[in-house]
C-alpha positions in Angstrom: -134.4 21.0 74.5 -135.7 23.5 77.0 -133.9 21.7 79.8 -130.6 22.0 77.8 -131.1 25.7 77.5 -131.8 26.0 81.2 -128.6 24.1 82.0 -126.6 26.4 79.8 -128.1 29.4 81.6 -127.7 28.0 85.1 -124.3 26.4 84.5 -122.3 28.3 81.8 -119.4 25.8 82.2 -121.4 23.0 80.7 -119.8 22.1 77.3 -122.0 22.3 74.2 -120.8 18.9 73.1 -122.3 17.3 76.2 -125.6 18.8 75.4 -125.4 17.7 71.8 -124.6 14.1 72.8 -127.5 14.1 75.4 -130.0 15.4 72.8 -128.8 12.9 70.2 -129.1 10.0 72.7 -132.6 11.1 73.6 -133.8 10.6 70.0 -131.9 7.4 69.5 -134.2 4.3 69.4 -133.7 1.8 72.2 -133.5 -1.8 71.2 -134.6 -4.6 73.5 -131.9 -7.1 72.7 -130.3 -9.1 75.4 -126.7 -8.3 76.2 -125.8 -11.9 76.6 -127.1 -14.7 74.4 -128.6 -17.5 76.4 -128.0 -21.1 75.5 -129.0 -24.3 77.0 -126.4 -26.9 77.8 -127.0 -30.3 79.2 -124.0 -29.9 81.5 -125.7 -27.1 83.5 -129.2 -28.5 83.7 -130.3 -29.7 87.1 -130.4 -33.4 87.8 -133.8 -34.9 87.1 -134.7 -37.9 89.2 -136.8 -40.7 88.2 -139.8 -41.6 90.4 -138.0 -44.7 91.7 -134.9 -42.8 92.5 -136.9 -40.0 94.3 -138.7 -42.6 96.4 -135.4 -43.9 97.8 -134.2 -40.5 98.9 -135.8 -38.1 101.3 -133.5 -35.1 100.9 -135.2 -32.9 103.5 -134.5 -35.5 106.3 -131.0 -36.0 105.0 -130.3 -32.2 105.1 -131.7 -32.0 108.6 -129.5 -35.0 109.7 -126.4 -33.4 108.1 -127.1 -30.2 110.1 -127.5 -32.1 113.3 -124.2 -33.9 112.8 -122.4 -30.6 111.9 -123.9 -28.8 114.9 -123.1 -31.7 117.3 -119.4 -31.5 116.2 -119.2 -27.9 117.6 -119.2 -29.0 121.3 -117.7 -32.4 120.8 -114.4 -31.2 119.2 -113.4 -29.0 122.2 -114.8 -31.5 124.7 -112.6 -34.3 123.1 -109.5 -32.1 123.4 -110.3 -30.9 126.9 -111.5 -34.2 128.4 -109.7 -37.5 128.1 -112.5 -40.0 127.3 -112.6 -42.9 124.9 -116.3 -42.3 124.3 -115.6 -38.8 123.1 -112.7 -40.0 120.9 -114.9 -42.7 119.2 -117.8 -40.2 118.9 -115.5 -37.7 117.2 -114.1 -40.3 114.9 -117.6 -41.3 113.8 -118.8 -37.8 113.4 -115.7 -36.7 111.4 -116.0 -39.7 109.1 -119.8 -39.4 108.5 -119.6 -35.6 108.0 -116.8 -35.9 105.4 -118.4 -38.9 103.7 -121.7 -37.1 103.3 -120.0 -34.0 101.9 -118.0 -36.0 99.4 -121.1 -38.0 98.5 -122.9 -34.7 97.6 -119.9 -33.6 95.5 -120.1 -36.9 93.6 -123.8 -36.7 93.2 -123.6 -33.1 91.9 -120.6 -33.4 89.6 -120.3 -37.0 88.5 -123.7 -37.4 87.0 -124.9 -40.3 84.9 -126.0 -37.9 82.2 -122.4 -36.7 81.7 -120.4 -39.8 82.5 -122.7 -42.7 81.9 -124.0 -45.2 84.5 -120.8 -46.9 85.5 -118.5 -43.9 86.5 -120.8 -42.5 89.2 -121.2 -46.0 90.8 -117.5 -46.6 90.8 -116.9 -43.1 92.3 -119.4 -43.9 95.0 -117.9 -47.3 95.7 -114.5 -45.7 96.0 -115.9 -43.2 98.4 -117.5 -45.9 100.6 -114.3 -47.9 100.6 -112.2 -44.9 101.7 -114.8 -43.8 104.3 -114.7 -47.3 105.8 -110.9 -47.3 105.8 -110.8 -43.8 107.5 -113.3 -44.8 110.2 -111.4 -48.1 110.8 -108.1 -46.2 111.0 -109.4 -43.7 113.4 -111.0 -46.4 115.6 -107.7 -48.4 115.5 -105.8 -45.2 116.5 -108.2 -44.6 119.4 -107.9 -48.3 120.5 -104.2 -48.9 120.2 -102.8 -45.4 120.8 -103.6 -42.3 122.8 -106.8 -41.3 121.1 -107.8 -38.2 119.0 -108.0 -35.7 121.9 -104.7 -36.7 123.4 -103.1 -36.7 120.0 -104.2 -33.1 119.5 -102.9 -32.1 122.9 -99.6 -33.8 122.2 -99.2 -31.9 118.9 -100.0 -28.6 120.7 -97.2 -29.3 123.2 -94.6 -29.4 120.5 
């Protein structure tokens, strides 16, 4: 209360209702209730692996390999465009396919879980992914073998 009097003396423009509200709020009991009620849903729980499933996957090595592939794409993409070489064209085709396959496989693993969709749907989604990844790799290799290659194709598009 003394601080309110001091404020009124120092700053005469302070309204009395502000001081009244401040003194009332000081005496108001504070509750420790959470602002948001927390609930647990099976849809947001992390995927728990069985010991046999965990034995087949070493995610730290896979993460490292994914980063190596992504980092190796940085010099290969401009080199493939700048230099006409079938080796670079096939390397780029392989890296693009593997990179996109692993990314989509992670999406399937994260969002099409057996806990939510049963055992069959994730396996079918993974099989479809493997089919399309093989078709994409085959199509890119066929394009490199029978046509101008990926690097020359990009150069031809840029000339338009």
